[in-house]
DOZABA-878113 format. One record per atom (N, C-alpha, C): residue number from 1; residue in one letter; atom name; x, y, z. Coordinates in pm, whole numbers, plus 50000, padded with zeros to 5 digits. Each point is the difference from the previous one (the first is absolute). Layout:
% DOZABA-878113
<atom nr="NUM" rest="A" atom="CA" x="X" y="Y" z="Z"/>
...
//
This chain:
% DOZABA-878113
<atom nr="1" rest="M" atom="N" x="50086" y="49896" z="50015"/>
<atom nr="1" rest="M" atom="CA" x="49916" y="50103" z="50000"/>
<atom nr="1" rest="M" atom="C" x="50058" y="50150" z="49983"/>
<atom nr="2" rest="K" atom="N" x="49985" y="50058" z="49957"/>
<atom nr="2" rest="K" atom="CA" x="50042" y="50148" z="49938"/>
<atom nr="2" rest="K" atom="C" x="49970" y="50068" z="50158"/>
<atom nr="3" rest="I" atom="N" x="50078" y="50097" z="50054"/>
<atom nr="3" rest="I" atom="CA" x="49959" y="50089" z="50077"/>
<atom nr="3" rest="I" atom="C" x="50021" y="50148" z="49940"/>
<atom nr="4" rest="I" atom="N" x="49944" y="50104" z="49985"/>
<atom nr="4" rest="I" atom="CA" x="50013" y="50124" z="49938"/>
<atom nr="4" rest="I" atom="C" x="49952" y="50118" z="50131"/>
<atom nr="5" rest="N" atom="N" x="50066" y="50109" z="49997"/>
<atom nr="5" rest="N" atom="CA" x="49946" y="50138" z="50046"/>
<atom nr="5" rest="N" atom="C" x="49936" y="50056" z="49922"/>
<atom nr="6" rest="F" atom="N" x="49909" y="50009" z="50012"/>
<atom nr="6" rest="F" atom="CA" x="49875" y="50067" z="49899"/>
<atom nr="6" rest="F" atom="C" x="50042" y="50155" z="49969"/>
<atom nr="7" rest="S" atom="N" x="49995" y="50022" z="50132"/>
<atom nr="7" rest="S" atom="CA" x="50010" y="50180" z="50004"/>
<atom nr="7" rest="S" atom="C" x="50127" y="50036" z="49967"/>
<atom nr="8" rest="K" atom="N" x="50104" y="49918" z="49969"/>
<atom nr="8" rest="K" atom="CA" x="50145" y="50065" z="49987"/>
<atom nr="8" rest="K" atom="C" x="49997" y="49909" z="49826"/>
<atom nr="9" rest="Q" atom="N" x="49900" y="49928" z="49999"/>
<atom nr="9" rest="Q" atom="CA" x="50025" y="49916" z="49869"/>
<atom nr="9" rest="Q" atom="C" x="50166" y="49907" z="49974"/>
<atom nr="10" rest="K" atom="N" x="50034" y="49950" z="50132"/>
<atom nr="10" rest="K" atom="CA" x="50107" y="49911" z="49958"/>
<atom nr="10" rest="K" atom="C" x="49999" y="49852" z="50102"/>
<atom nr="11" rest="T" atom="N" x="50074" y="49934" z="49906"/>
<atom nr="11" rest="T" atom="CA" x="49962" y="49885" z="50033"/>
<atom nr="11" rest="T" atom="C" x="50077" y="49950" z="50137"/>
<atom nr="12" rest="I" atom="N" x="49939" y="49928" z="50109"/>
<atom nr="12" rest="I" atom="CA" x="50082" y="49990" z="50119"/>
<atom nr="12" rest="I" atom="C" x="50047" y="49854" z="49988"/>
<atom nr="13" rest="C" atom="N" x="49975" y="49878" z="49967"/>
<atom nr="13" rest="C" atom="CA" x="50051" y="49926" z="49964"/>
<atom nr="13" rest="C" atom="C" x="49943" y="49902" z="49857"/>
<atom nr="14" rest="K" atom="N" x="50053" y="49902" z="49938"/>
<atom nr="14" rest="K" atom="CA" x="49945" y="49941" z="49876"/>
<atom nr="14" rest="K" atom="C" x="49916" y="49881" z="50064"/>
<atom nr="15" rest="N" atom="N" x="50090" y="49951" z="50117"/>
<atom nr="15" rest="N" atom="CA" x="49992" y="49888" z="50049"/>
<atom nr="15" rest="N" atom="C" x="49955" y="49922" z="50138"/>
<atom nr="16" rest="A" atom="N" x="49865" y="50049" z="50027"/>
<atom nr="16" rest="A" atom="CA" x="49954" y="49963" z="50160"/>
<atom nr="16" rest="A" atom="C" x="49943" y="49917" z="49978"/>
<atom nr="17" rest="A" atom="N" x="50009" y="49903" z="50128"/>
<atom nr="17" rest="A" atom="CA" x="49895" y="49919" z="50031"/>
<atom nr="17" rest="A" atom="C" x="49918" y="50030" z="50109"/>
<atom nr="18" rest="L" atom="N" x="49877" y="49914" z="50030"/>
<atom nr="18" rest="L" atom="CA" x="49860" y="50039" z="50058"/>
<atom nr="18" rest="L" atom="C" x="50080" y="49916" z="50153"/>
<atom nr="19" rest="A" atom="N" x="49962" y="50041" z="50108"/>
<atom nr="19" rest="A" atom="CA" x="49984" y="49907" z="50148"/>
<atom nr="19" rest="A" atom="C" x="49891" y="50045" z="50039"/>
<atom nr="20" rest="D" atom="N" x="49875" y="49881" z="49972"/>
<atom nr="20" rest="D" atom="CA" x="49876" y="50046" z="50075"/>
<atom nr="20" rest="D" atom="C" x="49932" y="49904" z="50053"/>
<atom nr="21" rest="T" atom="N" x="50064" y="49862" z="50012"/>
<atom nr="21" rest="T" atom="CA" x="49961" y="49917" z="50101"/>
<atom nr="21" rest="T" atom="C" x="50061" y="50026" z="50115"/>
<atom nr="22" rest="A" atom="N" x="49951" y="49923" z="50121"/>
<atom nr="22" rest="A" atom="CA" x="50101" y="50004" z="50101"/>
<atom nr="22" rest="A" atom="C" x="50124" y="49960" z="50029"/>
<atom nr="23" rest="I" atom="N" x="50025" y="49879" z="49898"/>
<atom nr="23" rest="I" atom="CA" x="50100" y="49982" z="50027"/>
<atom nr="23" rest="I" atom="C" x="50110" y="50029" z="49932"/>
<atom nr="24" rest="S" atom="N" x="49971" y="50068" z="49846"/>
<atom nr="24" rest="S" atom="CA" x="50065" y="50062" z="49933"/>
<atom nr="24" rest="S" atom="C" x="50052" y="50175" z="50059"/>
<atom nr="25" rest="R" atom="N" x="49910" y="50040" z="50061"/>
<atom nr="25" rest="R" atom="CA" x="50019" y="50121" z="50087"/>
<atom nr="25" rest="R" atom="C" x="50082" y="49978" z="50121"/>
<atom nr="26" rest="M" atom="N" x="49983" y="49903" z="50088"/>
<atom nr="26" rest="M" atom="CA" x="50102" y="50009" z="50088"/>
<atom nr="26" rest="M" atom="C" x="50139" y="49962" z="49962"/>
<atom nr="27" rest="V" atom="N" x="50002" y="49921" z="49900"/>
<atom nr="27" rest="V" atom="CA" x="50151" y="49958" z="49945"/>
<atom nr="27" rest="V" atom="C" x="50079" y="50124" z="49936"/>
<atom nr="28" rest="G" atom="N" x="49909" y="50080" z="49897"/>
<atom nr="28" rest="G" atom="CA" x="50057" y="50109" z="49930"/>
<atom nr="28" rest="G" atom="C" x="50101" y="49943" z="49921"/>
<atom nr="29" rest="L" atom="N" x="50153" y="50123" z="50071"/>
<atom nr="29" rest="L" atom="CA" x="50110" y="49966" z="49935"/>
<atom nr="29" rest="L" atom="C" x="50101" y="49919" z="50048"/>
<atom nr="30" rest="L" atom="N" x="49942" y="49978" z="50124"/>
<atom nr="30" rest="L" atom="CA" x="50091" y="49923" z="50074"/>
<atom nr="30" rest="L" atom="C" x="50091" y="49849" z="49918"/>
<atom nr="31" rest="G" atom="N" x="50108" y="49953" z="50061"/>
<atom nr="31" rest="G" atom="CA" x="50028" y="49917" z="49923"/>
<atom nr="31" rest="G" atom="C" x="50069" y="50013" z="49861"/>
<atom nr="32" rest="R" atom="N" x="50024" y="50121" z="49926"/>
<atom nr="32" rest="R" atom="CA" x="50035" y="50025" z="49932"/>
<atom nr="32" rest="R" atom="C" x="50110" y="50132" z="50012"/>
<atom nr="33" rest="K" atom="N" x="50141" y="49988" z="49900"/>
<atom nr="33" rest="K" atom="CA" x="50127" y="50082" z="50006"/>
<atom nr="33" rest="K" atom="C" x="50015" y="50123" z="49973"/>
<atom nr="34" rest="T" atom="N" x="49867" y="50032" z="49924"/>
<atom nr="34" rest="T" atom="CA" x="50023" y="50136" z="49930"/>
<atom nr="34" rest="T" atom="C" x="49855" y="50014" z="49937"/>
<atom nr="35" rest="I" atom="N" x="49972" y="50098" z="49976"/>
<atom nr="35" rest="I" atom="CA" x="49925" y="50027" z="49869"/>
<atom nr="35" rest="I" atom="C" x="50018" y="50116" z="49875"/>
<atom nr="36" rest="A" atom="N" x="49966" y="49964" z="49929"/>
<atom nr="36" rest="A" atom="CA" x="50059" y="50058" z="49844"/>
<atom nr="36" rest="A" atom="C" x="49944" y="50137" z="50020"/>
<atom nr="37" rest="P" atom="N" x="50064" y="50099" z="49915"/>
<atom nr="37" rest="P" atom="CA" x="49960" y="50143" z="49950"/>
<atom nr="37" rest="P" atom="C" x="49861" y="50016" z="49974"/>
<atom nr="38" rest="D" atom="N" x="49959" y="49894" z="49904"/>
<atom nr="38" rest="D" atom="CA" x="49861" y="49978" z="49935"/>
<atom nr="38" rest="D" atom="C" x="49904" y="49903" z="50086"/>
<atom nr="39" rest="E" atom="N" x="50034" y="49988" z="50114"/>
<atom nr="39" rest="E" atom="CA" x="49883" y="49900" z="50077"/>
<atom nr="39" rest="E" atom="C" x="49954" y="50052" z="50119"/>
<atom nr="40" rest="G" atom="N" x="49839" y="49970" z="50011"/>
<atom nr="40" rest="G" atom="CA" x="49936" y="50057" z="50098"/>
<atom nr="40" rest="G" atom="C" x="49904" y="49873" z="50081"/>
<atom nr="41" rest="L" atom="N" x="49967" y="50037" z="50091"/>
<atom nr="41" rest="L" atom="CA" x="49902" y="49917" z="50078"/>
<atom nr="41" rest="L" atom="C" x="49900" y="50066" z="50051"/>
<atom nr="42" rest="I" atom="N" x="49858" y="49968" z="49973"/>
<atom nr="42" rest="I" atom="CA" x="49913" y="50095" z="50064"/>
<atom nr="42" rest="I" atom="C" x="49925" y="49929" z="50072"/>
<atom nr="43" rest="I" atom="N" x="49968" y="50024" z="50131"/>
<atom nr="43" rest="I" atom="CA" x="49967" y="49923" z="50163"/>
<atom nr="43" rest="I" atom="C" x="49863" y="50064" z="49999"/>
<atom nr="44" rest="T" atom="N" x="49876" y="49904" z="50017"/>
<atom nr="44" rest="T" atom="CA" x="49889" y="50065" z="49995"/>
<atom nr="44" rest="T" atom="C" x="49937" y="50019" z="50151"/>
<atom nr="45" rest="H" atom="N" x="49912" y="50077" z="50019"/>
<atom nr="45" rest="H" atom="CA" x="49967" y="50027" z="50124"/>
<atom nr="45" rest="H" atom="C" x="50139" y="49990" z="50104"/>
<atom nr="46" rest="C" atom="N" x="50084" y="50090" z="50019"/>
<atom nr="46" rest="C" atom="CA" x="50105" y="50031" z="50024"/>
<atom nr="46" rest="C" atom="C" x="50021" y="50143" z="50028"/>
<atom nr="47" rest="R" atom="N" x="50012" y="50026" z="50153"/>
<atom nr="47" rest="R" atom="CA" x="50027" y="50162" z="50022"/>
<atom nr="47" rest="R" atom="C" x="50101" y="50022" z="50104"/>
<atom nr="48" rest="S" atom="N" x="50105" y="49879" z="49974"/>
<atom nr="48" rest="S" atom="CA" x="50151" y="50022" z="50044"/>
<atom nr="48" rest="S" atom="C" x="50081" y="49890" z="49981"/>
<atom nr="49" rest="I" atom="N" x="50136" y="50018" z="49974"/>
<atom nr="49" rest="I" atom="CA" x="50088" y="49888" z="50024"/>
<atom nr="49" rest="I" atom="C" x="50096" y="49986" z="50057"/>
<atom nr="50" rest="H" atom="N" x="50048" y="49851" z="50045"/>
<atom nr="50" rest="H" atom="CA" x="50142" y="50008" z="50067"/>
<atom nr="50" rest="H" atom="C" x="50093" y="49931" z="49900"/>
<atom nr="51" rest="M" atom="N" x="50098" y="50021" z="50039"/>
<atom nr="51" rest="M" atom="CA" x="50120" y="49937" z="49946"/>
<atom nr="51" rest="M" atom="C" x="50091" y="49904" z="50036"/>
<atom nr="52" rest="F" atom="N" x="49962" y="49959" z="50090"/>
<atom nr="52" rest="F" atom="CA" x="50037" y="49846" z="50128"/>
<atom nr="52" rest="F" atom="C" x="50063" y="49910" z="49865"/>
<atom nr="53" rest="F" atom="N" x="50091" y="49980" z="50034"/>
<atom nr="53" rest="F" atom="CA" x="50088" y="49853" z="49927"/>
<atom nr="53" rest="F" atom="C" x="50027" y="50046" z="49855"/>
<atom nr="54" rest="M" atom="N" x="49965" y="50116" z="49928"/>
<atom nr="54" rest="M" atom="CA" x="50023" y="50073" z="49885"/>
<atom nr="54" rest="M" atom="C" x="50142" y="50010" z="49993"/>
<atom nr="55" rest="K" atom="N" x="50085" y="49979" z="49845"/>
<atom nr="55" rest="K" atom="CA" x="50091" y="49987" z="50015"/>
<atom nr="55" rest="K" atom="C" x="50064" y="50131" z="49892"/>
<atom nr="56" rest="F" atom="N" x="49878" y="50098" z="49966"/>
<atom nr="56" rest="F" atom="CA" x="50076" y="50117" z="49965"/>
<atom nr="56" rest="F" atom="C" x="49888" y="50102" z="49978"/>
<atom nr="57" rest="A" atom="N" x="50044" y="50101" z="50000"/>
<atom nr="57" rest="A" atom="CA" x="49875" y="50089" z="50008"/>
<atom nr="57" rest="A" atom="C" x="49911" y="50047" z="49898"/>
<atom nr="58" rest="I" atom="N" x="49890" y="50078" z="50015"/>
<atom nr="58" rest="I" atom="CA" x="49903" y="50021" z="49874"/>
<atom nr="58" rest="I" atom="C" x="49935" y="50138" z="50038"/>
<atom nr="59" rest="D" atom="N" x="49941" y="50066" z="49897"/>
<atom nr="59" rest="D" atom="CA" x="49894" y="50093" z="50011"/>
<atom nr="59" rest="D" atom="C" x="49836" y="49984" z="50008"/>
<atom nr="60" rest="V" atom="N" x="49954" y="50039" z="50052"/>
<atom nr="60" rest="V" atom="CA" x="49814" y="49966" z="50031"/>
<atom nr="60" rest="V" atom="C" x="49946" y="50074" z="49964"/>
<atom nr="61" rest="I" atom="N" x="49862" y="50002" z="49936"/>
<atom nr="61" rest="I" atom="CA" x="49899" y="50082" z="49931"/>
<atom nr="61" rest="I" atom="C" x="49869" y="49954" z="50122"/>
<atom nr="62" rest="F" atom="N" x="49968" y="50095" z="50066"/>
<atom nr="62" rest="F" atom="CA" x="49881" y="49956" z="50039"/>
<atom nr="62" rest="F" atom="C" x="49860" y="50045" z="49943"/>
<atom nr="63" rest="T" atom="N" x="49912" y="49935" z="49932"/>
<atom nr="63" rest="T" atom="CA" x="49860" y="50063" z="49931"/>
<atom nr="63" rest="T" atom="C" x="49875" y="49955" z="50104"/>
<atom nr="64" rest="D" atom="N" x="49952" y="50134" z="49943"/>
<atom nr="64" rest="D" atom="CA" x="49822" y="49966" z="50062"/>
<atom nr="64" rest="D" atom="C" x="49935" y="49942" z="49910"/>
<atom nr="65" rest="K" atom="N" x="49823" y="49951" z="49998"/>
<atom nr="65" rest="K" atom="CA" x="49932" y="49923" z="49951"/>
<atom nr="65" rest="K" atom="C" x="50029" y="50076" z="49880"/>
<atom nr="66" rest="N" atom="N" x="50005" y="50091" z="49943"/>
<atom nr="66" rest="N" atom="CA" x="49984" y="50063" z="49859"/>
<atom nr="66" rest="N" atom="C" x="50111" y="50013" z="49941"/>
<atom nr="67" rest="N" atom="N" x="50122" y="49934" z="50060"/>
<atom nr="67" rest="N" atom="CA" x="50167" y="50010" z="49965"/>
<atom nr="67" rest="N" atom="C" x="50062" y="50133" z="49999"/>
<atom nr="68" rest="K" atom="N" x="49910" y="50111" z="50089"/>
<atom nr="68" rest="K" atom="CA" x="50112" y="50085" z="50024"/>
<atom nr="68" rest="K" atom="C" x="50070" y="50019" z="50114"/>
<atom nr="69" rest="V" atom="N" x="50158" y="50031" z="49977"/>
<atom nr="69" rest="V" atom="CA" x="50092" y="49972" z="50060"/>
<atom nr="69" rest="V" atom="C" x="49999" y="50086" z="50156"/>
<atom nr="70" rest="L" atom="N" x="49996" y="49924" z="50095"/>
<atom nr="70" rest="L" atom="CA" x="50004" y="50021" z="50152"/>
<atom nr="70" rest="L" atom="C" x="50140" y="50034" z="50075"/>
<atom nr="71" rest="G" atom="N" x="50045" y="49916" z="49978"/>
<atom nr="71" rest="G" atom="CA" x="50134" y="49997" z="50065"/>
<atom nr="71" rest="G" atom="C" x="50086" y="49951" z="49878"/>
<atom nr="72" rest="L" atom="N" x="50148" y="50062" z="50082"/>
<atom nr="72" rest="L" atom="CA" x="50113" y="49975" z="49910"/>
<atom nr="72" rest="L" atom="C" x="50124" y="49938" z="50084"/>
<atom nr="73" rest="V" atom="N" x="50055" y="49873" z="50006"/>
<atom nr="73" rest="V" atom="CA" x="50078" y="49949" z="50115"/>
<atom nr="73" rest="V" atom="C" x="50167" y="49984" z="49892"/>
<atom nr="74" rest="K" atom="N" x="50101" y="50048" z="49992"/>
<atom nr="74" rest="K" atom="CA" x="50137" y="50018" z="49901"/>
<atom nr="74" rest="K" atom="C" x="50075" y="49907" z="50066"/>
<atom nr="75" rest="N" atom="N" x="50079" y="49904" z="49918"/>
<atom nr="75" rest="N" atom="CA" x="50072" y="49957" z="50053"/>
<atom nr="75" rest="N" atom="C" x="50029" y="49890" z="50131"/>
<atom nr="76" rest="I" atom="N" x="49856" y="49984" z="50042"/>
<atom nr="76" rest="I" atom="CA" x="50010" y="49979" z="50115"/>
<atom nr="76" rest="I" atom="C" x="50098" y="49814" z="50010"/>
<atom nr="77" rest="K" atom="N" x="50076" y="50006" z="50129"/>
<atom nr="77" rest="K" atom="CA" x="50093" y="49888" z="50020"/>
<atom nr="77" rest="K" atom="C" x="49949" y="49870" z="50068"/>
<atom nr="78" rest="P" atom="N" x="50079" y="49918" z="49976"/>
<atom nr="78" rest="P" atom="CA" x="49982" y="49885" z="50125"/>
<atom nr="78" rest="P" atom="C" x="49967" y="50005" z="50087"/>
<atom nr="79" rest="F" atom="N" x="49900" y="49911" z="50093"/>
<atom nr="79" rest="F" atom="CA" x="49989" y="50013" z="50142"/>
<atom nr="79" rest="F" atom="C" x="49904" y="50120" z="50014"/>
<atom nr="80" rest="C" atom="N" x="49973" y="50082" z="49913"/>
<atom nr="80" rest="C" atom="CA" x="49915" y="50156" z="50043"/>
<atom nr="80" rest="C" atom="C" x="49873" y="49960" z="49992"/>
<atom nr="81" rest="M" atom="N" x="49920" y="50108" z="50033"/>
<atom nr="81" rest="M" atom="CA" x="49825" y="49984" z="50003"/>
<atom nr="81" rest="M" atom="C" x="49976" y="50098" z="49918"/>
<atom nr="82" rest="S" atom="N" x="49896" y="50016" z="49905"/>
<atom nr="82" rest="S" atom="CA" x="49946" y="50148" z="49957"/>
<atom nr="82" rest="S" atom="C" x="49892" y="50061" z="50089"/>
<atom nr="83" rest="P" atom="N" x="49979" y="50115" z="49970"/>
<atom nr="83" rest="P" atom="CA" x="49881" y="50021" z="50068"/>
<atom nr="83" rest="P" atom="C" x="49870" y="49961" z="49964"/>
<atom nr="84" rest="Y" atom="N" x="49934" y="50012" z="50070"/>
<atom nr="84" rest="Y" atom="CA" x="49807" y="49947" z="50010"/>
<atom nr="84" rest="Y" atom="C" x="49959" y="50096" z="49919"/>
<atom nr="85" rest="F" atom="N" x="49962" y="50002" z="49900"/>
<atom nr="85" rest="F" atom="CA" x="49916" y="50091" z="49878"/>
<atom nr="85" rest="F" atom="C" x="49818" y="49945" z="50002"/>
<atom nr="86" rest="F" atom="N" x="49929" y="50073" z="50130"/>
<atom nr="86" rest="F" atom="CA" x="49862" y="49933" z="50005"/>
<atom nr="86" rest="F" atom="C" x="49887" y="49961" z="49900"/>
<atom nr="87" rest="K" atom="N" x="50004" y="50136" z="49928"/>
<atom nr="87" rest="K" atom="CA" x="49936" y="49988" z="49876"/>
<atom nr="87" rest="K" atom="C" x="50042" y="49892" z="49907"/>
<atom nr="88" rest="A" atom="N" x="50144" y="49967" z="49988"/>
<atom nr="88" rest="A" atom="CA" x="50031" y="49913" z="49873"/>
<atom nr="88" rest="A" atom="C" x="49946" y="49877" z="49963"/>
<atom nr="89" rest="R" atom="N" x="49990" y="49973" z="49874"/>
<atom nr="89" rest="R" atom="CA" x="49979" y="49847" z="49946"/>
<atom nr="89" rest="R" atom="C" x="50065" y="49913" z="49942"/>
<atom nr="90" rest="N" atom="N" x="50090" y="50073" z="49939"/>
<atom nr="90" rest="N" atom="CA" x="50114" y="49911" z="49952"/>
<atom nr="90" rest="N" atom="C" x="50173" y="50052" z="50012"/>
<atom nr="91" rest="A" atom="N" x="50056" y="49890" z="50018"/>
<atom nr="91" rest="A" atom="CA" x="50193" y="50057" z="50003"/>
<atom nr="91" rest="A" atom="C" x="50095" y="49954" z="49869"/>
<atom nr="92" rest="I" atom="N" x="50016" y="50086" z="49967"/>
<atom nr="92" rest="I" atom="CA" x="50107" y="49959" z="49855"/>
<atom nr="92" rest="I" atom="C" x="50128" y="50028" z="50065"/>
<atom nr="93" rest="E" atom="N" x="50058" y="49865" z="49973"/>
<atom nr="93" rest="E" atom="CA" x="50135" y="49979" z="50027"/>
<atom nr="93" rest="E" atom="C" x="50055" y="50005" z="49874"/>
<atom nr="94" rest="L" atom="N" x="50117" y="50084" z="50009"/>
<atom nr="94" rest="L" atom="CA" x="50101" y="50043" z="49913"/>
<atom nr="94" rest="L" atom="C" x="50118" y="49984" z="50009"/>
<atom nr="95" rest="F" atom="N" x="50105" y="49970" z="49870"/>
<atom nr="95" rest="F" atom="CA" x="50115" y="50054" z="50035"/>
<atom nr="95" rest="F" atom="C" x="50039" y="50131" z="50045"/>
<atom nr="96" rest="P" atom="N" x="50135" y="50042" z="50079"/>
<atom nr="96" rest="P" atom="CA" x="50007" y="50086" z="50084"/>
<atom nr="96" rest="P" atom="C" x="50073" y="50169" z="49878"/>
<atom nr="97" rest="G" atom="N" x="49965" y="50063" z="50028"/>
<atom nr="97" rest="G" atom="CA" x="49982" y="50129" z="49909"/>
<atom nr="97" rest="G" atom="C" x="49899" y="49991" z="49890"/>
<atom nr="98" rest="T" atom="N" x="49897" y="49889" z="50021"/>
<atom nr="98" rest="T" atom="CA" x="49897" y="50045" z="49874"/>
<atom nr="98" rest="T" atom="C" x="49878" y="50124" z="50041"/>
<atom nr="99" rest="I" atom="N" x="50008" y="50023" z="50101"/>
<atom nr="99" rest="I" atom="CA" x="49905" y="50136" z="50049"/>
<atom nr="99" rest="I" atom="C" x="50057" y="50098" z="49942"/>
<atom nr="100" rest="E" atom="N" x="50131" y="50042" z="50067"/>
<atom nr="100" rest="E" atom="CA" x="50085" y="50056" z="49925"/>
<atom nr="100" rest="E" atom="C" x="49998" y="50074" z="49861"/>
<atom nr="101" rest="K" atom="N" x="50046" y="49877" z="49935"/>
<atom nr="101" rest="K" atom="CA" x="50031" y="49983" z="49900"/>
<atom nr="101" rest="K" atom="C" x="49897" y="50051" z="49913"/>
<atom nr="102" rest="T" atom="N" x="49849" y="49994" z="50032"/>
<atom nr="102" rest="T" atom="CA" x="49837" y="49960" z="49921"/>
<atom nr="102" rest="T" atom="C" x="49959" y="50156" z="50073"/>
<atom nr="103" rest="T" atom="N" x="50054" y="50055" z="50079"/>
<atom nr="103" rest="T" atom="CA" x="49919" y="50151" z="50045"/>
<atom nr="103" rest="T" atom="C" x="49882" y="49971" z="50098"/>
<atom nr="104" rest="T" atom="N" x="49987" y="49883" z="50008"/>
<atom nr="104" rest="T" atom="CA" x="49856" y="49963" z="50078"/>
<atom nr="104" rest="T" atom="C" x="50005" y="50069" z="50129"/>
<atom nr="105" rest="A" atom="N" x="49872" y="50046" z="50000"/>
<atom nr="105" rest="A" atom="CA" x="49969" y="50072" z="50132"/>
<atom nr="105" rest="A" atom="C" x="49853" y="49973" z="50059"/>
<atom nr="106" rest="I" atom="N" x="49982" y="50060" z="50115"/>
<atom nr="106" rest="I" atom="CA" x="49863" y="50017" z="50031"/>
<atom nr="106" rest="I" atom="C" x="49896" y="49999" z="49926"/>
<atom nr="107" rest="G" atom="N" x="49893" y="49956" z="50015"/>
<atom nr="107" rest="G" atom="CA" x="49894" y="50068" z="49926"/>
<atom nr="107" rest="G" atom="C" x="49986" y="49913" z="49863"/>
<atom nr="108" rest="D" atom="N" x="50128" y="49957" z="49955"/>
<atom nr="108" rest="D" atom="CA" x="49994" y="49977" z="49835"/>
<atom nr="108" rest="D" atom="C" x="49895" y="49844" z="49995"/>
<atom nr="109" rest="K" atom="N" x="49997" y="50000" z="49880"/>
<atom nr="109" rest="K" atom="CA" x="49896" y="49890" z="49949"/>
<atom nr="109" rest="K" atom="C" x="50090" y="49878" z="49953"/>
<atom nr="110" rest="I" atom="N" x="49990" y="49908" z="50061"/>
<atom nr="110" rest="I" atom="CA" x="50063" y="49858" z="49924"/>
<atom nr="110" rest="I" atom="C" x="49930" y="49939" z="49936"/>
<atom nr="111" rest="I" atom="N" x="49994" y="49933" z="49881"/>
<atom nr="111" rest="I" atom="CA" x="49919" y="49911" z="49907"/>
<atom nr="111" rest="I" atom="C" x="50082" y="49880" z="50001"/>
<atom nr="112" rest="F" atom="N" x="49940" y="49901" z="49965"/>
<atom nr="112" rest="F" atom="CA" x="50073" y="49865" z="49990"/>
<atom nr="112" rest="F" atom="C" x="49938" y="49950" z="49879"/>
<atom nr="113" rest="E" atom="N" x="50061" y="49951" z="49907"/>
<atom nr="113" rest="E" atom="CA" x="49977" y="49926" z="49866"/>
<atom nr="113" rest="E" atom="C" x="50090" y="49866" z="49970"/>
<atom nr="114" rest="D" atom="N" x="49883" y="49920" z="49968"/>
<atom nr="114" rest="D" atom="CA" x="50057" y="49871" z="49963"/>
<atom nr="114" rest="D" atom="C" x="50106" y="49962" z="49855"/>
//
């Protein structure tokens, strides 16, 4: 799946997976050694993430039910926790530096394309 910042007309990532089951949401990126610059993971029903036992840093975009950006966490490191975004519906985990590279900001509209 492709993730696009519709507000900025920029591609955020070209190859995103969907974690929409209890198990896939719990596992997320655990067990991986890295994430590629064009990869992402969309975790549904997610208001916060933890980086316990992760091996690499990531960027995270939190969106509401309308895919509007509510929160941004840049370069979150292993064994850290993100802030809790009460109105978030999804967390999009990305290669570090993606938020800055795509100039994604609070309030931007995100769209997903198959």
